[in-house]
KEFIPA-306218 format. One record per residue: x, y, z of N, C-alpha, C in turn. Coordinates in Angstrom, 3 decimals, always signed. Atoms other than C-alpha are relative to their C-alpha. Layout:
REM KEFIPA-306218
X:Y:Z:X:Y:Z:X:Y:Z;
...
END
This chain:
REM KEFIPA-306218
-0.698:-0.009:+1.265:-13.577:+39.575:-75.253:+1.266:+0.835:+0.163;
-1.287:-0.687:+0.036:-9.975:+40.607:-75.700:+0.335:+0.313:-1.467;
-0.366:-0.316:+1.389:-8.347:+42.150:-78.786:+0.396:-1.236:-0.817;
-0.402:+1.214:+0.719:-6.940:+38.725:-79.687:-1.191:-0.847:-0.444;
+1.211:+0.746:+0.360:-10.536:+37.408:-79.946:-0.758:+0.595:-1.180;
+0.788:-0.738:+0.990:-11.694:+39.943:-82.532:-0.265:-0.784:-1.284;
+0.182:+0.703:+1.279:-11.128:+37.873:-85.668:-0.973:-1.164:+0.136;
+0.902:+1.138:-0.201:-12.875:+34.794:-84.270:-1.427:+0.448:+0.278;
+1.342:-0.514:-0.293:-15.796:+36.807:-82.909:-0.649:+0.502:-1.291;
+0.557:-0.498:+1.257:-16.244:+38.529:-86.258:-0.336:-1.143:-0.946;
+0.271:+1.171:+0.840:-16.026:+35.202:-88.070:-1.306:-0.675:+0.426;
+1.246:+0.586:-0.504:-18.781:+33.776:-85.835:-1.182:+0.889:-0.376;
+1.049:-0.954:+0.356:-20.855:+36.921:-86.401:-0.400:-0.156:-1.470;
+0.281:+0.123:+1.440:-20.568:+36.575:-90.195:-0.682:-1.322:-0.334;
+0.604:+1.315:+0.247:-21.528:+32.896:-90.031:-1.427:-0.091:+0.532;
+1.282:+0.189:-0.675:-24.601:+33.508:-87.901:-1.032:+1.098:-0.224;
+0.938:-1.114:+0.137:-26.184:+36.850:-88.834:-0.248:+0.335:-1.466;
+0.369:-0.406:+1.354:-28.007:+37.992:-91.947:+0.695:+1.300:-0.392;
-0.680:-1.283:+0.209:-26.590:+41.532:-91.643:+1.053:+0.153:+1.094;
-0.979:+0.031:-1.095:-23.402:+41.012:-89.629:+0.640:+1.355:+0.278;
-0.798:-1.155:-0.386:-21.582:+43.676:-87.695:+1.344:-0.090:-0.704;
-1.340:-0.030:+0.584:-18.278:+44.748:-89.199:+1.037:-0.275:+1.094;
-1.089:+0.170:-0.949:-14.946:+43.988:-87.576:+0.204:+1.290:+0.794;
-0.167:-1.285:-0.680:-14.693:+47.702:-86.768:-1.042:+0.187:+1.099;
+1.038:-0.090:-1.027:-17.961:+47.470:-84.872:+0.467:-0.693:+1.285;
-0.495:+0.710:-1.182:-16.384:+44.904:-82.539:+1.194:+0.719:+0.628;
-1.103:-0.816:-0.526:-13.244:+47.040:-82.205:-0.584:+1.133:+0.844;
+0.654:-1.076:-0.740:-15.542:+49.871:-81.119:-0.594:-0.491:+1.315;
+0.555:+0.553:-1.237:-17.220:+47.611:-78.569:+1.092:-0.165:+1.060;
-1.113:+0.132:-0.949:-13.837:+46.896:-76.979:+0.354:+1.343:+0.632;
-0.358:-1.334:-0.493:-13.243:+50.635:-76.614:-1.149:+0.679:+0.750;
+1.191:-0.611:-0.594:-16.771:+51.404:-75.374:-0.052:-0.318:+1.496;
-0.030:+0.274:-1.438:-16.744:+51.822:-71.577:-1.281:-0.609:+0.560;
+1.244:+0.600:-0.499:-20.383:+50.693:-71.240:-0.249:-1.386:-0.585;
+0.202:+1.272:+0.698:-19.955:+47.586:-73.414:+0.732:-1.148:+0.678;
-0.629:+1.237:-0.445:-19.192:+44.017:-72.440:-0.330:-1.069:-1.039;
+0.242:+1.106:+0.929:-18.773:+41.074:-74.803:+0.458:-1.277:+0.689;
-0.274:+1.275:-0.656:-19.011:+37.674:-73.122:+0.088:-1.089:-1.061;
-0.217:+1.087:+0.953:-17.719:+34.648:-74.999:-0.360:-1.326:+0.634;
+0.276:+1.353:-0.455:-18.837:+31.039:-74.739:+0.888:-0.941:-0.816;
-0.892:+0.967:+0.643:-16.213:+28.408:-75.491:-0.483:-1.407:+0.296;
+0.345:+1.413:-0.147:-17.047:+24.763:-76.057:+1.193:-0.793:-0.530;
-1.213:+0.744:+0.344:-13.981:+22.520:-76.042:+0.992:+0.911:-0.733;
-0.952:-1.008:+0.489:-11.834:+25.610:-76.693:-0.381:+0.635:-1.339;
+0.479:-0.615:+1.235:-13.904:+26.594:-79.766:-1.006:+1.090:+0.359;
+0.977:-1.055:-0.208:-15.701:+29.930:-79.757:-1.324:-0.449:-0.604;
+1.294:+0.520:+0.441:-19.344:+28.867:-79.951:-1.116:+1.025:+0.097;
+1.017:-1.031:-0.122:-21.233:+32.013:-78.999:+0.550:+1.227:+0.696;
-0.362:-1.221:-0.722:-21.063:+35.552:-77.717:-1.255:+0.810:+0.275;
+1.076:-0.906:-0.374:-23.275:+38.113:-76.070:+0.608:+1.372:+0.252;
-0.452:-1.378:-0.166:-22.687:+41.850:-76.396:-1.095:+0.776:+0.720;
+0.953:-0.786:-0.778:-24.364:+44.047:-73.780:+0.575:+1.375:+0.292;
-0.367:-1.329:-0.466:-24.321:+47.678:-72.745:-0.703:+0.244:+1.322;
+0.588:-0.449:-1.254:-24.921:+48.994:-69.257:-0.180:+1.500:-0.110;
+0.306:-1.411:+0.225:-26.658:+52.332:-69.749:-1.146:+0.411:+0.918;
+1.039:-0.588:-0.859:-28.623:+54.382:-67.215:-0.670:-1.047:+0.886;
+0.533:+1.003:-0.912:-29.040:+51.414:-64.879:-0.744:-1.139:-0.659;
+0.648:+1.088:+0.738:-30.387:+49.120:-67.577:+1.042:-0.782:-0.784;
-0.836:+0.800:+0.871:-28.754:+46.255:-69.405:-0.676:-0.050:-1.365;
+0.515:+0.030:+1.356:-29.196:+46.511:-73.155:+0.737:-1.096:-0.763;
-0.603:+1.057:+0.798:-28.587:+43.398:-75.220:+0.142:+0.532:-1.423;
-0.288:-0.532:+1.322:-26.911:+44.535:-78.418:+0.103:-1.092:-1.061;
-0.252:+1.051:+0.991:-26.007:+41.251:-80.082:+0.197:-1.323:+0.726;
-0.142:+1.361:-0.528:-26.311:+37.548:-79.310:+0.110:-0.928:-1.198;
-0.201:+0.890:+1.145:-24.943:+34.949:-81.689:+0.562:-1.333:+0.467;
-0.505:+1.353:-0.230:-24.303:+31.220:-81.662:+0.465:-0.559:-1.332;
-0.504:+0.649:+1.203:-22.201:+29.348:-84.183:-1.083:-0.928:-0.542;
+1.101:+0.813:+0.522:-24.752:+27.713:-86.531:+0.117:-1.496:+0.305;
-0.162:+1.429:-0.275:-23.287:+24.221:-86.027:-0.204:-0.346:+1.471;
+0.131:+0.229:-1.438:-23.642:+24.657:-82.249:-1.371:+0.414:+0.541;
+1.331:-0.426:-0.447:-27.256:+25.858:-82.132:-0.790:-1.162:+0.581;
+0.912:+0.954:-0.653:-29.950:+24.109:-80.092:+0.733:-0.825:+1.069;
-0.755:+0.661:-1.073:-27.385:+23.196:-77.393:-0.010:+0.823:+1.282;
+0.128:-0.799:-1.206:-28.327:+25.869:-74.869:+1.055:+1.076:+0.191;
-1.066:-0.989:-0.129:-25.417:+28.205:-75.563:-0.572:+1.398:+0.211;
+0.604:-1.332:-0.156:-27.550:+31.327:-76.004:-0.657:+0.118:+1.371;
+0.633:-0.017:-1.323:-29.487:+30.407:-72.855:+1.038:+0.160:+1.109;
-1.059:-0.135:-1.010:-26.255:+30.053:-70.878:+0.564:+1.413:+0.018;
-0.482:-1.382:+0.065:-25.022:+33.433:-72.084:-1.014:+0.958:+0.619;
+1.034:-0.848:-0.585:-28.354:+35.044:-71.183:-0.070:-0.173:+1.515;
+0.021:+0.259:-1.440:-28.369:+33.372:-67.771:+1.140:+0.729:+0.690;
-1.168:-0.680:-0.563:-24.881:+34.694:-67.090:-0.247:+1.511:+0.097;
+0.254:-1.446:+0.011:-25.905:+38.237:-68.059:-1.070:+0.380:+1.015;
+1.073:-0.302:-0.952:-29.072:+38.112:-65.961:+0.503:-0.115:+1.434;
-0.550:+0.161:-1.351:-27.272:+36.790:-62.873:+0.918:+1.173:+0.334;
-0.902:-1.137:-0.215:-24.581:+39.450:-63.240:-0.799:+1.284:+0.206;
+0.825:-1.205:-0.132:-27.277:+42.121:-63.676:-0.667:+0.063:+1.369;
+0.655:+0.021:-1.317:-29.117:+41.051:-60.537:+0.989:+0.317:+1.112;
-0.974:-0.226:-1.069:-25.945:+41.057:-58.442:+0.510:+1.436:+0.020;
-0.437:-1.396:+0.024:-25.148:+44.602:-59.550:-1.167:+0.968:+0.208;
+1.138:-0.838:-0.328:-28.635:+45.875:-58.736:-0.830:+0.498:-1.160;
+0.816:-0.420:+1.142:-30.022:+46.311:-62.237:-1.400:-0.581:+0.119;
+1.383:+0.456:-0.117:-33.761:+45.991:-62.527:-0.658:-0.321:-1.333;
+0.625:+0.308:+1.285:-34.385:+45.679:-66.261:+1.045:-0.249:-1.081;
-0.804:+0.309:+1.185:-32.981:+44.361:-69.521:-0.907:+0.219:-1.199;
+0.804:-0.131:+1.216:-34.144:+45.275:-72.995:+0.839:-0.298:-1.228;
-0.654:+0.364:+1.256:-33.340:+44.379:-76.592:-0.939:+0.236:-1.166;
+0.783:+0.047:+1.232:-34.494:+44.500:-80.182:+0.327:-1.314:-0.701;
-0.176:+1.251:+0.726:-35.001:+41.339:-82.214:-0.860:+0.060:-1.261;
+0.786:+0.041:+1.246:-36.162:+40.741:-85.776:-1.367:-0.649:+0.271;
+1.339:+0.547:-0.219:-39.919:+40.152:-85.813:-0.127:-1.409:-0.577;
+0.052:+1.324:+0.615:-39.305:+37.098:-88.015:+0.904:-1.035:+0.658;
-0.923:+0.928:-0.651:-36.736:+35.523:-85.691:-0.725:-0.722:+1.140;
+0.852:+0.703:-0.975:-39.186:+33.194:-83.952:+0.801:-0.793:+1.036;
-0.762:+0.717:-1.036:-36.527:+30.992:-82.258:+0.578:+0.945:+1.057;
-0.561:-0.956:-0.964:-34.883:+34.033:-80.647:-1.109:+0.567:+0.879;
+1.119:-0.534:-0.782:-38.234:+35.484:-79.576:-0.444:-1.022:+1.039;
+0.394:+1.057:-0.945:-39.171:+32.144:-77.987:+1.016:-0.128:+1.134;
-1.036:+0.061:-1.027:-35.841:+32.047:-76.145:-0.170:+1.151:+0.991;
+0.149:-1.148:-0.885:-36.313:+35.554:-74.776:-1.262:-0.124:+0.855;
+1.237:+0.184:-0.778:-39.888:+34.760:-73.727:+0.201:-1.004:+1.132;
-0.296:+0.978:-1.073:-38.611:+31.733:-71.765:+0.697:+0.666:+1.175;
-0.717:-0.723:-1.045:-36.473:+34.193:-69.810:-0.827:+1.137:+0.603;
+0.877:-1.008:-0.582:-39.440:+36.440:-69.028:-0.067:+1.313:-0.753;
+0.101:-1.204:+0.808:-39.011:+39.024:-71.761:-1.402:+0.104:-0.587;
+1.301:-0.247:+0.617:-42.218:+40.580:-73.045:+0.161:+1.079:-1.060;
-0.027:-0.999:+1.069:-42.844:+42.564:-76.211:-0.623:+1.291:+0.501;
+0.527:-1.288:-0.442:-43.344:+46.261:-75.604:-0.187:+0.978:-1.156;
+0.181:-0.862:+1.156:-43.395:+47.688:-79.119:+0.800:-0.492:-1.183;
-0.783:+0.336:+1.188:-41.842:+47.628:-82.557:+0.716:+1.255:-0.504;
-0.704:-1.060:+0.713:-39.350:+49.701:-84.516:-0.142:-0.333:-1.488;
+0.268:+0.249:+1.422:-40.491:+49.938:-88.126:+1.263:+0.126:-0.822;
-1.132:+0.002:+0.943:-37.912:+49.107:-90.800:+1.330:+0.227:+0.718;
-1.180:-0.187:-0.843:-35.215:+48.892:-88.119:+1.265:-0.568:-0.631;
-1.165:+0.664:+0.578:-32.910:+46.530:-90.002:+0.249:+0.459:-1.432;
-0.396:-0.479:+1.328:-31.027:+47.274:-93.223:-0.897:-0.513:-1.114;
+0.860:+0.564:+1.037:-33.310:+44.981:-95.219:-1.455:+0.426:+0.142;
+1.352:-0.519:-0.175:-36.405:+46.805:-93.926:-0.856:-0.758:+0.989;
+0.795:+0.768:-0.967:-37.541:+44.180:-91.430:-0.161:+0.801:+1.290;
+0.269:-0.661:-1.275:-39.148:+45.500:-88.260:+0.720:-0.706:+1.138;
-0.555:+0.562:-1.228:-37.650:+44.982:-84.820:-1.087:-0.023:+1.062;
+0.873:+0.113:-1.157:-39.648:+43.781:-81.855:+0.822:+0.448:+1.211;
-0.669:-0.439:-1.225:-38.694:+45.617:-78.659:-0.489:-0.888:+1.124;
+0.363:+0.880:-1.107:-38.609:+43.259:-75.691:+0.740:+0.455:+1.248;
-0.639:-0.351:-1.259:-37.872:+43.879:-72.037:-0.308:-1.044:+1.054;
+0.140:+0.953:-1.120:-37.477:+41.884:-68.859:+0.259:+0.766:+1.289;
-0.184:-0.600:-1.319:-37.961:+43.182:-65.336:+0.596:-1.052:+0.914;
-0.678:+0.954:-0.874:-35.590:+41.522:-62.880:-0.580:+0.026:+1.401;
END
């Protein structure tokens, strides 16, 4: 992601998330030395993004979103594959994330990639929904 992508990334975020990140949150990600935001373009249209942090030798998935009209086309899987391949080539051994306990499609996607549930964070989201903690050993 580049500064010129901020508005489009935020627009996609607002279209796809129940409690979207603010534009300032994405500005902060650009300035964060441990953050990376990968974009997926389909016919020059921003169709998805994946925000990750590299912290203490682990990859942390912070945010993954796909444009609602582009869902069920493998975009999230391609973004995850890219992040996993990059992680393996840099010697990382694990990836972890939090996901809404009610987000069954996302949980199923992560499970296909070998993620397993390791706990929950009670009332993690603004609306009080719990988060499922998932991790994947590479």
